[in-house]
C-alpha positions, 0 to 999 in steps of 0.5 A: 668215647676215648679209652686208655690204649696200649702202646702201638695202638695209637695209629689203629685208634686214629684210623678207627676215629677217622672212620667214624669222624671223617665227615665231621673233620672234612666239614670243619676243614672245608669250612675253615679253609674256605674262610681262610681262602676267601679272606686271602682272596677278597683282601684288597691289594696294598701297593707302595711307591717310594721316591728318593730325595737327595740332600744337595749341599751348598752351591756357594762354598762356606768359605765365602758365604756362611749359612745362617741356618744351623742345626743337624739335618735330621733335626730339621727333617723331623721339624719338616716331617711334623709340618707335612704330617700336620692335620691341615696339610694331610686333610687338604691332601686327602680332599684334593686327591680323594684318598680313603673314600671308604674310611671317610664314610665310616670314620671321622676325619681325625682317624683318616688323617691318622691312618695316612700318617701311618701309611707314610714312611721316612727312611734316612740314608747316610754315609759314614763320616771318618772323622766324626765316626757317625753317618751323615744323611745324604738322602732319604726315601719317602714311601706311601702305601695305598690301594691304587698304584697310580694314586699311590705314586701320585701321592708319593711324588706330591709328598716329596715335592712338599718336603722339597718346598717345605725345606726351602721355606724353613731355610728361608724363614730361619735365614730371615728370622736370623737376619731380623734378630741380628738387625734388632740386636744391631740397632740396640747395640748402636743405641748403646754405643751412641749413649756411651759416646754421649756420656764420654762427650758429656764427661769431657765437657763437665771435666774440662781441664781435669782430664788425664791427657791434660795433666801435663798442660796443667802442671806446666801452667801451675809452674808458670803461675807459681813463677808469676806469683814469686815475681809478684811478691818480689815486685811488691817488696820493691814497690814498698821499698820505693814508697818508703824511700819517697816518704823518707826523701824530704827529710834526708838532708836534715835528720837532726831534731826531725823526729818531732816535726809534722813531716817526720810524723807523717812519714812514720804514719804512712810507713805504719799504714803501708805495713798495716795494708800488707796485713789487713784490708782498708776497713780494718780499724787500725788502718782507718785510724791511721788513715785519719791521722794521716789526713789530719796531719797532711792538712796541718802541713798544708796549712803551715806551708802555703807556698808549697804544692801538696797536690804534686807531692801527694801524686808522687807519693800515691804512685807506689800505692797504686802499683802495690794495689795493682800487684795485690790484685794480680796476686789474688788473681794468681792465687785463685788460678793456682788454687784452681789448677791445683784442684785440677791436678788433684782431681786428675787421678779420680777423673782418669779412673772414671774416664777409663771405666767409661772408656772401657764401657764404650770400647766394649759396646763398640766391639759388640756393635762391630761384631754384630755388624759383621754377623748381620752382614753375613746373615744378610748374605746368607738370606740372599743365598737362601732366597736364590736357592743357592744353599742346602736344598732337597732335590727329587732324585728318583720320582715314585712310579706305580708299583707292579706287584702289591706289597700286601697281602701275601696270599700264598702265606695266608693260604698256607696258614689257613691250611694249617689252621684248618687241619688243626680245627678238623683234628680238634673237632674230631677229638672233641666229638670222640670225647663227647660220644658215650657209645661203645664202638668195639667189643673190647670197649664194652668188655672193659666197661661191663661187669658181666661177661660179653658173649657175642657182638651182633652188627647193626642190620639196617632196614630199608627205612633206616637206610633211607633215613641215613641217606637223607641225613647224609644229603642234608649234611652235604647240603648243610656243608655246601650252604655253610661254605657259601655262608663262610665265603660270603662272610669272608667277602664281607669281612675282607673286601676293601678292609685295608686295616685287616691287610695291614694287621695280617701283613704287619712287618711287610 
């Protein structure tokens, strides 16, 4: 039973309490310390091995062959890390190297794989870049921890080799995919170029004569045709004059009184017919009528002059008519040609605009094709470089070796913590026992509690039976403590032996 004490009596009360509770405190201290020491002793050793992997830059200068594998090294390392730490890879490694035998007996495969992921550590090392102001990765450390140092070193080296191979595989795959993608794009660009070229050829074929580069030829031809048309008009006028002179020639010597003769009338009708033909076709009614009158008058003249040669006269008169007819046909042809070339000249600006748009599309497609062709050739060179292992590669600089000293647990630290914890537990047990004890141990305690005066304090006088009983109690207490110690040590063994998870919890941060 604890009572309020005055100043300067704490040490005395502490010594008195130690005298009464020393066996309890010693027992609690021994049991707690035995558990702590047992756990620290029976915990398995955890070893860690580290392999250093060097990032070896391109062996071929990028000025000659530019790599098609882009992106930051750190990003690619994360991708490789995810691939290496996949369940399939780690499960195969666990089975092949017989890792985590105890954990595999009591936990599913997912838990074992997750534990191995936690045991693998990747640490990047870099140098400061003066231009970019950030560090560039030049190497990385790959670590693995486990119970057997030989196995740990073997696993670490295996993982390092997997990183090297996976990096080469990823780079080759990226280079091949880039070349394949550019090849597909190049084929599509070639199809577009061929289609544009076919459109240009078809446009040239459909609009031959209206193309902008033919404008000069069309204008020159049009000018020549117009000159021929003017010459044709002049020739027609000349032929008409000749025809009129031929018609007027027989009556040239006797003009007086010739107006009423059939010959004069025939000449007038033929001049009228010639004038009508210049304006109308041969099917025009007036032309048909005049031709009928001319035919009748010619028959009349022929009947009145049997000795003459009307066939010869008709041939002589029809020569200008044939020339005029040929000139008119030529005129129609010239006018058709002039109309056609005028349409060509008029359509040339529109065809020029259409051709320029088509040409721009063709040039754009051709430039795209040329650019893709250059990139495809570079990608093929880069792919060849990656397949020959001339690009950026990982190289194991320092292989992992078996560790001489365990990484965990730190047994000295655990024992020191156990000693402190045991002292605290012993003190707490003694204080708790004092609080639960309701007996009086001193004369002053009784005087403070009782209302009547205390006359004397008689010490305990033990009999032989009581002394024997007290000895038996002490022996039983000692045996109980020894048995408790044995049980605590056994429990510590059961808890700590092979418990890697407990080692990682107690050594977190190591």
